[in-house]
N, C-alpha and C positions, 0 to 999 in steps of 0.2 A: 864868519861866519857862524851864526848858532850863538846860543846861549850858553854860557858855561855853566858846570855841574849840571846841565838838564839833559836829563836821558833821551827825550826825546827829540826831532827838531821840531825847531821852532815854527813860527806862521811865515817869515823871514823866509826862512831856509826852501819851505814845500813850494811856496811861491816864484821862489829864482829856479828854485829846479823845473820847476813848471814851464816856465817861460823862457827859460835855455835852452832845456829839450825840447819844445817846441819851434824853436830857431831852425829855419831849412833855408837853403838857397840851391834855388834851381830844382826843388822837393828834394834835394838832399839833406837830409838834418847836416847844421855845424857843430854838434857834439857830440862825439862819440863815448866819452865818459865822464864822470865828476866823482870829482875825491877831493872830499872838505875835513878841514880837522879845526879846532880852535877851543871844543867848549871840554877837553882835559878829558871827559870819556865816554867809551864808544858809545855813536847810536844805530840807527838803522841802516840796511842797504835795500833799494828797492829796487824795481824798472816804473822808469817815470819818462811817459810816450817813447817807449820802446827803446830807452836808453838809462845804466844802470848812473846810480846816483847814489855814491856814499856818503851821507850823512855828517858821520864824525870817526874817525879810526881810533880817537884816544889819543893818550899822549902815549907815543913807545919807547921812551927813557924818561923817566922824573924820577925826582929824591921823594919825599914824604911832602903829598899834596896837601897844604892846609884849603878847606873853602872859605865860605864867605861869612860864614860864621864861627869861625874863626879853629876850626875841628883837624884835625887829621885825617881826611876821608881817601883810605883806600882804592875807591871808585878811580881817583887820579892816576893810578897805578894799573890798569888793565887796559889793554886797548886791543886791537886786530889789526892784524896786514891782510890787504887782499890784492886776491891774484884771479887777473883777466888774461883770460888767451885768448887773443883775437884772428878773425879770420879773415884775410883779405878779400876785396869786396870779387862776385862771380864777374862779373862786367863792369869794365872802363866807364867811371861814372859814379857805381854803385858805394854804397858805404863800406867801411870795415866792421864786421860783426862780433860781437862777445860770443864766442863758439862756449867758454867756458866760465863759473865765475864762482870764484871760491873766497874765504874767508877763514884766519887761522887764527882766532879768539888769543892772547897772549896777557902775561901778566909782569912787571916789572919788581925784581926781588931786588930790595933796596938797599938787602945784606949782604949779598952775593954783588950788586953789580950787575945783572945780568937779564934779560926779557926771556921770560918762559913759555914755551909755547904749551896751550893745555891742551 
């Protein structure tokens, strides 16, 4: 899911998010939340078809990250933690909804070996 070291979601991620969040059974969405990872760097959070999509959280814990140019890339030590608070359906057969969406930006300190909330 996603292109490594790319800060923005790629075309495949955008299309897949659109298709997955549009999927429904009996008028009820099949997907309540999409959380993606792989790119090594944080990517956008957004709502698609009324459903939250986290395209990339970055690496929560990583040592010195070397990019495709063979250079240490500090973006590989940046990440985010998504926090989503769900509310149950108002009526039977309806979907759960995200009542609150938050993100906590983080940085992994390779010297201390700890994730630091920013």
